[in-house]
N, C-alpha and C positions, 0 to 999 in steps of 0.2 A: 577662125581659131577660137577655141573655147578658153575662157579665163578660169583658172582653178581657184577655188575659194581657200583662203588662208585662215585656218581655224585652230592651229596648234603651233607651239613653238618648241624647238629642240633645246633643252637646257643642259645637255651633256657637255658641250664645249664651254659653257659658262661655269659649270662645276669644275672642270679641269683648270681653267684659269684661276678660279678662286683657291684651289688647292695649291697651285704654284705660288700665288701671292702669300698664302698662309705660311708656306715653308720659308719664303724669303723673310717675312716679318719675324718669325720665330728664330731664325738664324741670326739676324742682325740684333734682335732684342737681347740675346745672350752677350754680345759684345758691348752693348750699351749698359747693361746692368753691371758688368764687371769693370767697365771703363778701359780695359786693356785686353789684348789678345794674349792668352796664356802661352808662354814660351819657356822651354827648359833651357836656361842659359848655360853656356859652357864654363868650365873652370879654367883659370889662368894661372900659370906657374910663375909669372914674372912678379916683381915687386910692385907695390902701389906707385902710381905716378906721384911725383913730388907735389905737395900741396902748398900753394902760396899762402902767405899770412892773411888770415881773414879777420875782419872786424866783427866782434861778437855782440849780439843783442840778446839779452836774457829777459824773458817774461815770467815773472813769479806767479804763483797760484793766486795771490791776492791782487794781481794786476800791476804791481810795481815793475818799472822798466829799468834795466841796467845796460849801460854801454861800456864795454871794456872794463868790467868790474866796478864801475861807478854808477851809483843810483841817480837816475835823471827822470824827469817827467816826460810826457809826450812832446811838450813844447821844446824841451831841451834836446830831445832826440831829433826833432825837426830841424833845429839849428845846426846840430852836428852833422846830420845827413846832408844838409844843403852845402856844407863845406867840403864834403868828400867828392872824389872824382868817380862818377858812375861807370866809366869805361875801364878804370884800373882797379878800383877797390872791390873786393869780394866781401859779401856779408853772410855771416852764419847766425841763424836764429835758433835759440834754445828756448822752447816754450814748455812750461810745466804742464803736465797732462791735466791738471785740475784747473788751469787758468781758463778764463772766459775766452771763447773763440773770437769774440768781437775785438779783444785786445790784439790778437794775432792778425786779424784782418786789417785793423788800423795800421799796424806796422808794415804789413805787406803793401798796403795801398800807398803809404808814405814812400816806401822804397820805389815802387813802380812809377809813382808820379814824378819822382826825381830822376828817372831814367836808368835805374839799376837793373842789370841783366844777370849778374852773377850772385844769385841768392841761393843759399843752401839751408836746409833744415836738419838739425841734429836729432836723431832718434836712438832709442835703445835697440840692441840686436836681440 
C-alpha cells in the first residue's frame, strides 16, 4: 500500500465554522449592548395596583440627603435604615439628575447591605 503525501489543507470547513461563530457573536452582542431584549409591551385597561407606603430618600444635586422630608447626613441615614425592617419596608429613591452618581451608589449599597429588596427609583416620564 502506498502512503499518499499530505501537502495541502482544506480550509472551507474552517471558514464555515468561523462564519457561524461570527453570526452568534454579532447576535448576542446586540443584546449585551442594549442590556435588554426589545419587547413591545401590551396595554392594560385595569387600574394600577395599590401602592404600599414607601419610605422616601431624596438625593439633592449638591449631595445632601433627605429621609422623609428631613435633612440627614449619610451617617444619619445609616442609623435610620438599620432600624427599619428590610422585609416589610419599601424604599423610594428620588435622585436629582445633576447629583453625583457616587452618592446614589452609596445609598443603594447601604440599602443592599442591610438586606432591602423593595427598592424603587422615581423618574420623570
